[in-house]
ZAMARGU-4260 file (C-alpha; in steps of 0.2 Angstrom, whole numbers, plus 5000, padded with zeros to 4 digits):
<rodrens>
0) 5366/5787/5532 | 5366/5796/5549 | 5352/5782/5556 | 5362/5767/5550 | 5379/5776/5557
5) 5370/5780/5576 | 5363/5760/5576 | 5383/5755/5570 | 5391/5766/5585 | 5380/5758/5594
10) 5381/5740/5593 | 5402/5746/5594 | 5399/5753/5611 | 5386/5737/5616 | 5401/5727/5610
15) 5413/5735/5619 | 5406/5734/5637 | 5402/5715/5636 | 5420/5714/5632 | 5425/5723/5647
20) 5411/5716/5659 | 5417/5698/5652 | 5436/5700/5656 | 5432/5709/5673 | 5423/5695/5679
25) 5434/5683/5674 | 5448/5692/5682 | 5440/5694/5698 | 5437/5677/5697 | 5454/5672/5692
30) 5464/5684/5704 | 5452/5675/5718 | 5456/5656/5712 | 5474/5661/5713 | 5473/5667/5729
35) 5465/5653/5735 | 5477/5640/5727 | 5492/5647/5733 | 5487/5645/5749 | 5481/5627/5746
40) 5496/5621/5739 | 5508/5632/5752 | 5499/5620/5767 | 5496/5603/5755 | 5479/5606/5754
45) 5475/5608/5771 | 5472/5627/5777 | 5472/5630/5794 | 5455/5637/5800 | 5462/5653/5806
50) 5468/5656/5787 | 5451/5652/5781 | 5444/5667/5791 | 5454/5680/5783 | 5457/5671/5767
55) 5441/5683/5760 | 5450/5698/5768 | 5467/5694/5759 | 5459/5692/5742 | 5448/5707/5743
60) 5466/5717/5745 | 5474/5707/5731 | 5458/5711/5719 | 5459/5730/5724 | 5481/5731/5719
65) 5480/5719/5704 | 5462/5728/5695 | 5470/5744/5697 | 5484/5741/5689 | 5476/5730/5676
70) 5465/5746/5673 | 5479/5758/5673 | 5490/5747/5660 | 5473/5748/5650 | 5471/5727/5649
75) 5451/5730/5647 | 5452/5740/5630 | 5461/5727/5621 | 5456/5713/5605 | 5455/5697/5612
80) 5457/5690/5594 | 5471/5700/5591 | 5482/5700/5608 | 5500/5703/5604 | 5516/5702/5614
85) 5514/5720/5619 | 5500/5715/5628 | 5507/5700/5636 | 5520/5711/5643 | 5506/5725/5648
90) 5500/5708/5661 | 5516/5705/5666 | 5519/5725/5671 | 5501/5726/5679 | 5502/5707/5690
95) 5520/5711/5695 | 5516/5731/5701 | 5498/5724/5708 | 5507/5710/5718 | 5524/5719/5724
100) 5510/5735/5730 | 5500/5722/5739 | 5513/5713/5747 | 5521/5731/5751 | 5505/5733/5759
105) 5504/5718/5771 | 5522/5721/5776 | 5517/5740/5780 | 5500/5733/5791 | 5508/5717/5799
110) 5505/5726/5816 | 5489/5732/5814 | 5472/5721/5819 | 5471/5705/5814 | 5488/5704/5801
115) 5497/5703/5818 | 5491/5689/5824 | 5488/5681/5807 | 5502/5685/5796 | 5504/5679/5776
120) 5516/5668/5771 | 5530/5674/5760 | 5529/5658/5748 | 5510/5662/5747 | 5514/5680/5740
125) 5527/5671/5728 | 5515/5656/5722 | 5502/5668/5721 | 5511/5682/5708 | 5515/5665/5698
130) 5497/5659/5697 | 5490/5674/5693 | 5501/5680/5680 | 5499/5661/5672 | 5478/5663/5673
135) 5477/5681/5667 | 5490/5680/5654 | 5481/5665/5646 | 5465/5670/5647 | 5472/5684/5635
140) 5479/5674/5623 | 5469/5661/5623 | 5458/5665/5610 | 5470/5670/5598 | 5481/5653/5600
145) 5463/5644/5599 | 5460/5651/5583 | 5478/5649/5576 | 5476/5631/5580 | 5459/5627/5572
150) 5467/5638/5559 | 5482/5626/5557 | 5471/5610/5558 | 5459/5620/5543 | 5476/5624/5532
155) 5484/5606/5535 | 5467/5597/5529 | 5464/5608/5514 | 5475/5609/5498 | 5488/5622/5502
160) 5504/5624/5496 | 5519/5618/5507 | 5534/5630/5507 | 5551/5631/5510 | 5556/5648/5515
165) 5576/5652/5512 | 5581/5666/5524 | 5577/5666/5544 | 5579/5685/5545 | 5566/5696/5547
170) 5558/5696/5529 | 5556/5679/5533 | 5549/5680/5550 | 5537/5692/5543 | 5531/5681/5529
175) 5528/5667/5539 | 5518/5678/5552 | 5508/5684/5535 | 5506/5666/5531 | 5499/5661/5547
180) 5489/5673/5551 | 5474/5673/5539 | 5465/5659/5531 | 5465/5667/5515 | 5483/5660/5513
185) 5489/5646/5503 | 5503/5642/5510 | 5510/5632/5524 | 5527/5636/5528 | 5535/5619/5534
190) 5553/5627/5540 | 5567/5640/5534 | 5583/5637/5528 | 5597/5647/5533 | 5617/5649/5530
195) 5619/5655/5549 | 5624/5640/5558 | 5618/5649/5575 | 5599/5648/5567 | 5599/5630/5565
200) 5587/5619/5577 | 5578/5640/5583 | 5559/5640/5579 | 5552/5657/5570 | 5533/5659/5576
205) 5533/5637/5579 | 5542/5637/5562 | 5560/5627/5562 | 5576/5632/5554 | 5579/5615/5546
210) 5597/5620/5539 | 5606/5628/5526 | 5603/5631/5507 | 5615/5615/5504 | 5603/5604/5513
215) 5589/5609/5501 | 5588/5594/5491 | 5583/5582/5507 | 5573/5593/5516 | 5562/5596/5499
220) 5563/5578/5497 | 5559/5573/5515 | 5545/5586/5516 | 5537/5583/5501 | 5540/5603/5498
225) 5526/5610/5483 | 5536/5629/5485 | 5553/5637/5489 | 5553/5655/5494 | 5569/5665/5493
230) 5565/5679/5508 | 5581/5687/5506 | 5577/5705/5500 | 5596/5710/5501 | 5602/5695/5492
235) 5613/5697/5478 | 5610/5691/5459 | 5624/5678/5461 | 5619/5672/5477 | 5600/5670/5472
240) 5606/5661/5456 | 5615/5647/5468 | 5601/5645/5479 | 5589/5644/5464 | 5600/5629/5455
245) 5602/5620/5471 | 5585/5619/5471 | 5582/5615/5454 | 5594/5602/5455 | 5578/5593/5469
250) 5570/5590/5451 | 5554/5590/5463 | 5549/5608/5467 | 5538/5615/5453 | 5539/5633/5457
255) 5554/5645/5464 | 5546/5660/5472 | 5555/5676/5477 | 5552/5694/5488 | 5558/5709/5476
260) 5573/5718/5483 | 5573/5729/5498 | 5572/5746/5487 | 5557/5739/5478 | 5548/5734/5496
265) 5536/5748/5501 | 5543/5755/5519 | 5552/5739/5522 | 5537/5730/5527 | 5535/5711/5519
270) 5518/5706/5513 | 5511/5691/5505 | 5506/5702/5490 | 5525/5705/5486 | 5528/5686/5482
275) 5530/5683/5464 | 5539/5670/5454 | 5557/5670/5451 | 5561/5683/5436 | 5577/5686/5425
280) 5580/5702/5433 | 5581/5693/5449 | 5595/5683/5440 | 5604/5696/5433 | 5601/5712/5440
285) 5597/5708/5458 | 5611/5721/5468 | 5601/5737/5476 | 5608/5754/5471 | 5610/5766/5485
290) 5609/5783/5474 | 5612/5798/5482 | 5591/5805/5481 | 5596/5820/5489 | 5610/5825/5476
295) 5597/5821/5460 | 5583/5831/5468 | 5594/5846/5469 | 5600/5842/5452 | 5584/5843/5445
300) 5570/5850/5455 | 5564/5867/5447 | 5574/5864/5433 | 5569/5863/5414 | 5573/5847/5406
305) 5575/5838/5391 | 5575/5822/5386 | 5581/5815/5368 | 5577/5799/5361 | 5561/5798/5374
310) 5551/5786/5366 | 5565/5772/5368 | 5567/5761/5385 | 5581/5771/5392 | 5573/5788/5387
315) 5557/5782/5394 | 5566/5778/5409 | 5575/5794/5413 | 5558/5804/5409 | 5548/5794/5423
320) 5565/5795/5435 | 5565/5813/5433 | 5547/5818/5435 | 5548/5810/5452 | 5561/5823/5458
325) 5550/5837/5453 | 5556/5847/5438 | 5549/5864/5433 | 5544/5856/5416 | 5550/5842/5407
330) 5553/5840/5387 | 5550/5824/5378 | 5558/5823/5364 | 5557/5807/5350 | 5556/5806/5332
335) 5543/5793/5337 | 5528/5800/5338 | 5517/5783/5343 | 5530/5780/5358 | 5528/5800/5363
340) 5510/5797/5364 | 5511/5784/5375 | 5523/5792/5387 | 5511/5808/5389 | 5499/5797/5394
345) 5509/5787/5406 | 5517/5803/5413 | 5500/5813/5410 | 5494/5812/5430 | 5508/5818/5436
350) 5509/5837/5442 | 5525/5845/5432 | 5523/5850/5417 | 5524/5839/5403 | 5530/5845/5384
355) 5529/5833/5371 | 5540/5836/5356 | 5539/5826/5338 | 5556/5831/5329 | 5574/5825/5322
360) 5589/5827/5334 | 5599/5831/5317 | 5585/5845/5311 | 5593/5862/5319 | 5578/5870/5312
365) 5566/5860/5323 | 5578/5862/5338 | 5580/5880/5337 | 5561/5882/5339 | 5564/5871/5354
370) 5577/5879/5365 | 5570/5896/5357 | 5554/5892/5365 | 5558/5880/5381 | 5575/5887/5386
375) 5581/5870/5394 | 5593/5871/5406 | 5598/5851/5407 | 5597/5840/5391 | 5599/5821/5393
380) 5605/5815/5375 | 5597/5797/5374 | 5593/5797/5355 | 5603/5785/5345 | 5604/5770/5334
385) 5610/5756/5344 | 5608/5739/5333 | 5627/5734/5330 | 5626/5721/5316 | 5612/5733/5307
390) 5624/5746/5306 | 5637/5739/5299 | 5628/5740/5284 | 5622/5756/5285 | 5638/5767/5293
395) 5631/5783/5287 | 5614/5783/5295 | 5625/5777/5312 | 5637/5793/5308 | 5620/5805/5306
400) 5610/5800/5321 | 5625/5795/5334 | 5639/5810/5330 | 5629/5821/5317 | 5615/5823/5328
405) 5623/5824/5343 | 5636/5838/5337 | 5619/5847/5333 | 5609/5847/5350 | 5628/5850/5360
410) 5628/5867/5348 | 5612/5870/5351 | 5614/5868/5370 | 5629/5881/5371 | 5620/5893/5362
415) 5607/5895/5372 | 5617/5891/5388 | 5611/5876/5395 | 5620/5872/5411 | 5624/5852/5409
420) 5623/5841/5393 | 5623/5823/5399 | 5627/5811/5381 | 5621/5792/5386 | 5635/5782/5380
425) 5638/5763/5379 | 5652/5750/5385 | 5653/5747/5365 | 5663/5761/5364 | 5680/5754/5372
430) 5692/5746/5358 | 5676/5746/5346 | 5673/5734/5334 | 5656/5742/5326 | 5652/5758/5318
435) 5638/5758/5332 | 5651/5760/5345 | 5664/5769/5336 | 5651/5784/5332 | 5647/5782/5350
440) 5665/5786/5355 | 5668/5797/5344 | 5655/5807/5350 | 5663/5807/5366 | 5678/5813/5361
445) 5666/5827/5353 | 5660/5834/5368 | 5676/5832/5377 | 5682/5847/5364 | 5665/5856/5368
450) 5665/5857/5386 | 5682/5867/5383 | 5673/5878/5372 | 5658/5884/5383 | 5651/5886/5399
455) 5638/5872/5396 | 5644/5856/5405 | 5647/5839/5394 | 5646/5823/5403 | 5647/5806/5396
460) 5639/5791/5404 | 5645/5772/5398 | 5633/5757/5403 | 5632/5739/5396 | 5614/5731/5389
465) 5600/5736/5399 | 5586/5719/5403 | 5571/5720/5393 | 5577/5734/5382 | 5566/5735/5365
470) 5576/5725/5353 | 5588/5716/5364 | 5592/5700/5365 | 5579/5697/5380 | 5567/5703/5368
475) 5572/5690/5355 | 5572/5674/5366 | 5556/5679/5373 | 5548/5679/5355 | 5558/5663/5350
480) 5553/5653/5365 | 5535/5658/5361 | 5535/5652/5347 | 5542/5634/5352 | 5560/5638/5347
485) 5574/5636/5343 | 5582/5650/5353 | 5599/5655/5341 | 5614/5662/5352 | 5629/5667/5341
490) 5644/5659/5350 | 5644/5650/5366 | 5657/5660/5374 | 5648/5679/5369 | 5646/5688/5384
495) 5639/5701/5391 | 5635/5715/5405 | 5618/5716/5410 | 5610/5730/5420 | 5591/5735/5425
500) 5584/5750/5417 | 5579/5759/5432 | 5596/5754/5442 | 5606/5763/5426 | 5597/5778/5424
505) 5598/5783/5442 | 5616/5780/5441 | 5615/5789/5425 | 5605/5805/5435 | 5618/5803/5449
510) 5632/5808/5437 | 5625/5820/5428 | 5622/5827/5447 | 5638/5827/5450 | 5649/5829/5436
515) 5661/5845/5432 | 5662/5843/5415 | 5672/5834/5403 | 5673/5818/5411 | 5667/5801/5405
520) 5659/5789/5420 | 5657/5770/5418 | 5645/5762/5429 | 5648/5745/5440 | 5638/5733/5429
525) 5644/5718/5439 | 5649/5703/5431 | 5649/5697/5412 | 5634/5684/5409 | 5636/5673/5396
530) 5623/5673/5384 | 5621/5656/5381 | 5617/5654/5400 | 5604/5668/5397 | 5595/5658/5384
535) 5595/5643/5395 | 5587/5652/5409 | 5576/5662/5400 | 5569/5643/5394 | 5569/5638/5412
540) 5558/5652/5417 | 5546/5649/5404 | 5542/5633/5410 | 5553/5622/5398 | 5567/5611/5397
545) 5582/5617/5386 | 5589/5605/5373 | 5575/5595/5376 | 5559/5606/5373 | 5567/5621/5366
550) 5583/5616/5359 | 5596/5630/5357 | 5606/5633/5342 | 5623/5643/5338 | 5623/5653/5322
555) 5639/5665/5320 | 5647/5680/5328 | 5636/5695/5318 | 5644/5712/5310 | 5652/5721/5323
560) 5649/5710/5339 | 5663/5706/5351 | 5663/5689/5360 | 5665/5700/5376 | 5663/5719/5380
565) 5676/5728/5390 | 5673/5742/5403 | 5690/5752/5400 | 5702/5756/5383 | 5721/5754/5387
570) 5724/5772/5388 | 5714/5775/5401 | 5710/5771/5419 | 5697/5773/5431 | 5694/5783/5447
575) 5683/5780/5461 | 5669/5792/5467 | 5661/5796/5483 | 5647/5787/5476 | 5643/5770/5476
580) 5646/5759/5458 | 5650/5776/5449 | 5667/5779/5442 | 5676/5793/5434 | 5686/5787/5419
585) 5705/5793/5417 | 5709/5797/5399 | 5729/5799/5398 | 5728/5805/5378 | 5728/5822/5374
590) 5716/5828/5363 | 5721/5838/5345 | 5702/5849/5346 | 5708/5857/5328 | 5713/5840/5321
595) 5697/5830/5329 | 5685/5844/5324 | 5690/5843/5305 | 5688/5823/5306 | 5672/5824/5314
600) 5666/5836/5300 | 5673/5827/5286 | 5663/5811/5294 | 5648/5819/5293 | 5650/5826/5275
605) 5651/5808/5272 | 5637/5803/5278 | 5627/5812/5267 | 5634/5802/5254 | 5633/5782/5252
610) 5647/5768/5248 | 5658/5776/5258 | 5661/5765/5271 | 5679/5761/5270 | 5683/5781/5270
615) 5671/5782/5284 | 5679/5768/5295 | 5697/5778/5290 | 5691/5793/5297 | 5684/5785/5314
620) 5701/5776/5316 | 5709/5792/5317 | 5696/5798/5332 | 5695/5782/5339 | 5715/5774/5337
625) 5708/5758/5346 | 5694/5754/5333 | 5696/5738/5324 | 5684/5737/5311 | 5673/5721/5306
630) 5679/5716/5290 | 5664/5713/5277 | 5663/5695/5273 | 5645/5697/5261 | 5629/5707/5260
635) 5616/5710/5273 | 5607/5697/5265 | 5619/5683/5270 | 5620/5687/5288 | 5613/5675/5300
640) 5603/5685/5312
</rodrens>
């Protein structure tokens, strides 16, 4: 091994020596030629004999100054193939300082010896400077220009994808440089489009800005574009949807690709490997989340944290996010041992102590053991039954988990001096029409009461649907598309809020960190999206055409569903916080603690009996006056799922 290393070192030294000698000899010849050409130009091709005698001396002096500064600026230790703008700037500095020094020397020695009789014309100094700069700079960049030209010819001659880049900003510039730098790129950038009028017509790495987004159809048609790449990491979902719609209207482009948003780019650097086909999350949940990482870190670091429902979509994402902030220990609690198994495997390589716990949040005996043995300081309660239509037929089960389970867990938290208890609520708790939403709102009211009783601080956070969560409409549509359709949508006007899981979880942690107790926080979830538009988009992203390849069928609104969700109820207002996308609910209703607790205990008692739906609804309406229950119109077997 040592022998191989020595051979490689010798070969490298030999290669460096050859390159230095080449540049040294080339510079001597070019500087000499520059001086000769300057005199030749000055005297129209007929250099006087007096100057012919002294010309070699002038060349030697010029070489001495210019070569010295070329050495000082390290212009003999460069990679010829990868010459950059920085190298050319160094050439400019070296030649400029060298020529200036040469001129200064001639000025100071003009009274000595031969210089007083044959003074160099000042125009020769200027011409020599220009020629030296051009010749030395051209030599340094020649190899890269040649290789780039050959590479471009090679790419145009092979099967390459002609790409139109949307966005002529820094990301667009970087990605085009990546595309044109290596032969392994199958992308051939044809042009840019950008909405900034001042950029139209300019060239970036030789690629021209051809127009704005509204010019895309004409540009695609005139240039036989294969792919369109959206290179605007800071763009919103709304902008992306508009651009995608314009591209699709061309009917020509097969693929639309995109760069991830700025939060997902490593160190903000753009690479070819970052390019991916456009996804649902790009169209619906693109907005970057600027959370206060330091406040979350201070909240979590070196703390003992318990996450319930850790096997679910939200709970597992909470666990994965928390582990990044170095807790003392992380207890992941769920009734599903399979999901806990997979989560442990996912988190197991990390340094913090992971404690998997199988159990039911309704089981106070199990919880007692957990709290006594592990003493959690923070509880994030994500365990819940969440499927609205199903729970309409099983209200007792919804209450057992969503209300009774929350009460048992909260009481155990107070008993063992938990610092903060964070309850994951839902937008369906606002003016609920479902058992699920009403049970969650009752949980919020329960925790408002508990917050007044003990030093444990109780905080609730509401947000909407999460893209890709288990059992969500996204999963349903994917399965229906895979089977060839039809895709079923309950109503053409049905709308919902959607968030990316990681975005929602970071905001939950931020709310947990800044909450003082007793608050209900709501997240800025952007605009509501029509479910039918979501279905059409998923069909299109699956390379089908809706209503031709995959039909969309409207069924009916399912039990407990609303046409659209709300963020606040009539008695509530909202106050901004110091944190983006995070708002504090202002509830003007005063709560009668004793009365509400009595109703909650009555509900929990009824949850252990069957056939109590009407009584359950009656009690829920006492706790949640804005609850407007869905009227039963048949059994579960008659419901169109």
